[in-house]
C-alpha positions in Angstrom: 29.9 3.5 84.4 27.9 6.3 81.9 24.9 4.9 80.0 25.7 6.0 76.2 23.4 3.5 74.9 22.2 5.8 72.5 23.9 7.8 69.7 25.0 11.3 69.7 22.1 12.7 67.1 19.7 10.8 69.4 21.2 12.9 72.4 20.9 16.1 69.8 17.5 15.4 68.9 16.2 15.1 72.7 18.3 19.0 73.6 16.7 20.3 71.1 13.0 18.9 71.7 13.7 20.3 75.1 15.1 23.6 74.1 11.9 24.2 72.1 9.2 23.9 74.9 7.0 26.4 75.0 6.7 27.1 71.4 4.1 27.7 69.0 5.4 27.3 65.4 8.9 26.1 64.5 10.6 26.1 60.9 13.5 24.5 60.2 15.6 25.4 56.5 16.5 22.5 54.5 19.4 20.1 54.6 18.4 20.0 58.8 17.9 16.3 59.9 18.2 16.6 63.3 16.8 20.2 63.7 13.7 18.6 62.1 13.5 15.1 64.3 13.8 17.5 67.5 10.9 19.9 66.3 8.8 17.0 65.2 9.7 14.9 68.7 8.2 18.4 69.9 5.7 18.1 68.6 4.5 14.6 69.2 5.1 16.0 73.2 2.6 18.5 72.9 0.2 16.6 71.4 0.4 18.2 67.7 -0.5 21.9 69.6 3.0 23.1 68.4 2.9 23.6 64.4 6.0 22.1 62.6 7.2 23.6 59.0 10.1 21.3 57.9 11.4 23.3 54.1 11.7 20.7 51.6 9.3 18.3 52.9 5.8 17.7 51.7 4.0 16.4 54.9 5.2 18.9 56.9 5.0 22.5 55.2 2.0 23.9 53.8 4.0 26.9 52.6 3.7 27.2 48.8 6.7 29.7 48.0 9.1 28.4 51.3 11.7 31.5 51.2 9.2 34.2 50.9 6.6 33.0 53.4 8.7 32.3 56.2 10.3 35.7 55.9 7.0 37.1 56.2 5.7 35.2 58.8 9.3 35.7 60.8 8.4 39.5 60.3 4.8 38.2 61.8 6.2 36.8 64.7 5.1 33.9 63.7 7.7 31.8 63.9 9.1 31.4 67.2 12.2 29.2 66.9 14.6 28.4 64.1 17.9 27.0 63.4 21.1 28.5 61.9 23.9 27.6 61.5 27.3 28.4 59.8 31.1 28.0 58.7 32.7 29.8 61.6 30.8 30.6 64.5 32.8 33.3 67.4 32.1 34.0 70.6 29.7 36.8 69.8 27.3 35.1 67.9 28.1 36.3 64.5 28.0 33.9 61.6 29.8 33.5 58.4 28.1 31.3 55.8 29.9 33.3 53.0 33.4 32.1 53.1 37.4 32.2 54.4 39.9 34.5 53.8 39.7 38.5 52.5 36.1 38.7 51.3 35.3 38.7 48.0 39.3 37.0 47.5 37.5 33.9 49.8 40.1 31.2 50.2 37.2 28.6 50.3 33.8 30.0 49.5 30.4 28.7 50.8 26.5 28.8 49.9 25.8 32.2 51.4 24.5 33.9 54.0 20.5 33.7 51.6 17.7 35.3 54.8 20.1 34.4 58.0 20.6 37.8 59.3 16.9 38.9 58.5 15.8 35.7 59.9 18.6 36.0 63.1 17.0 39.7 63.6 13.4 38.4 63.6 12.6 35.2 65.2 12.7 35.1 69.3 14.8 31.6 69.5 17.4 31.2 66.9 19.3 27.8 68.0 22.7 27.7 66.8 23.4 24.9 66.0 26.5 23.0 64.4 27.4 19.3 65.4 31.4 19.7 64.2 32.6 21.5 67.8 37.0 22.0 66.9 39.1 25.6 66.5 38.2 25.6 62.9 34.1 26.4 63.3 34.3 28.3 66.4 37.0 31.0 65.9 37.7 34.0 68.0 36.0 36.3 65.1 35.0 35.1 61.7 36.3 36.1 58.7 33.0 37.5 57.4 30.1 38.6 59.1 26.8 36.9 57.2 24.3 37.4 60.3 25.6 39.3 63.5 25.1 37.8 66.7 24.6 41.6 68.4 23.2 44.4 67.5 24.1 48.2 68.5 21.9 49.9 71.5 18.8 50.8 69.8 18.4 49.0 67.2 15.0 47.1 67.0 16.0 43.1 67.2 13.3 40.8 68.3 15.5 38.0 67.5 19.1 36.9 68.6 20.6 33.9 69.5 19.2 31.8 71.5 22.8 29.5 72.5 25.0 27.4 70.9 24.8 23.4 70.5 27.5 21.4 68.8 28.2 17.7 69.3 30.2 18.3 72.4 28.3 20.9 74.5 25.3 23.5 75.0 26.2 27.3 75.4 23.2 29.5 76.5 24.0 32.8 75.1 23.8 36.2 77.3 22.8 38.7 75.1 24.1 41.8 77.8 27.5 40.2 78.2 27.3 39.3 74.8 29.4 36.2 75.3 28.6 32.5 75.7 28.2 30.0 78.8 28.8 26.5 78.9 25.5 24.9 80.7 26.1 21.0 80.1 28.8 19.0 78.4 27.7 15.9 76.7 28.1 12.6 78.4 31.7 10.9 77.6 33.2 14.3 76.8 34.6 16.8 79.6 34.9 20.5 80.3 39.0 20.3 79.0 37.8 19.2 75.8 35.6 22.1 75.3 37.8 24.6 75.9 40.7 23.1 73.9 38.5 22.6 71.1 36.7 26.2 70.9 38.6 29.2 69.5 36.7 31.7 72.0 36.5 32.9 75.3 33.1 31.7 77.0 32.0 31.9 80.0 32.0 28.8 82.6 30.5 27.9 86.1 32.7 26.0 88.6 30.5 23.1 87.9 29.4 21.8 84.7 27.1 19.0 84.9 26.3 16.8 81.9 23.7 17.2 79.2 20.8 15.1 80.1 20.4 11.9 78.6 17.2 10.7 76.4 14.6 9.2 78.7 13.7 5.1 77.7 10.4 6.8 76.3 11.6 9.8 74.6 14.7 7.3 73.1 11.6 4.5 71.9 9.6 7.9 70.2 13.1 9.1 68.0 13.3 5.2 66.9 9.8 5.0 66.5 7.4 7.6 65.4 9.6 10.3 64.6 12.2 8.3 62.4 9.1 7.8 60.4 7.9 11.3 59.9 11.5 12.6 59.4 12.1 9.6 57.6 9.6 10.8 55.0 12.1 14.1 54.1 15.3 12.3 55.1 15.2 8.7 55.3 18.7 7.9 55.0 19.3 9.9 58.2 16.3 8.4 59.8 17.6 5.0 58.8 20.9 5.8 61.5 18.4 5.5 64.1 18.1 2.5 66.2 15.1 0.3 65.1 
């Protein structure tokens, strides 16, 4: 019987922390508790060698003007990883943060693109993150491209999508083929479920492994030091971790 003695949030934190291996500086945007906790976990595993900036935090944010400094550091190549989501994400890694329907007469209006396209072009490892995994979110084609996943040949673009993590699975992004490849399915779910809930086509190997569960020592860190650390910015989220 599969061991599910951890929450989905704890699994996602552990997965993202593994994806951040090798990074020197990770910046996390506002309203991103799971990526924030994961970045702090990776920092803990590097014994503080990796720098973490969490916008909205007092303790883990040395910026005095968050937006401007984030963009400046990205342009200088001083941010290795960032996280983007979207109301819609399609199979080419395009994200929509504006709304659904025919722009500008949107049926539903979202907060807007802000600097997402800029960071998408410049940060080497952009992890697309959205817990909801449904055809409403993962669509064949976004209604509005806030940030393109791919660029035309000859366009200078050191950044771009590294992969897509949802509440059901992890997809890597193949920049040559310009599409996602299913790399792992989270325990308790299946490839058939992923196909049913995904609106775009993706590559899939014959055998897809389960996403690696958090090891006991990682769970202990998440439920201890990381819970306390992320609680400074997201106290309600921190309270959901087991004590």
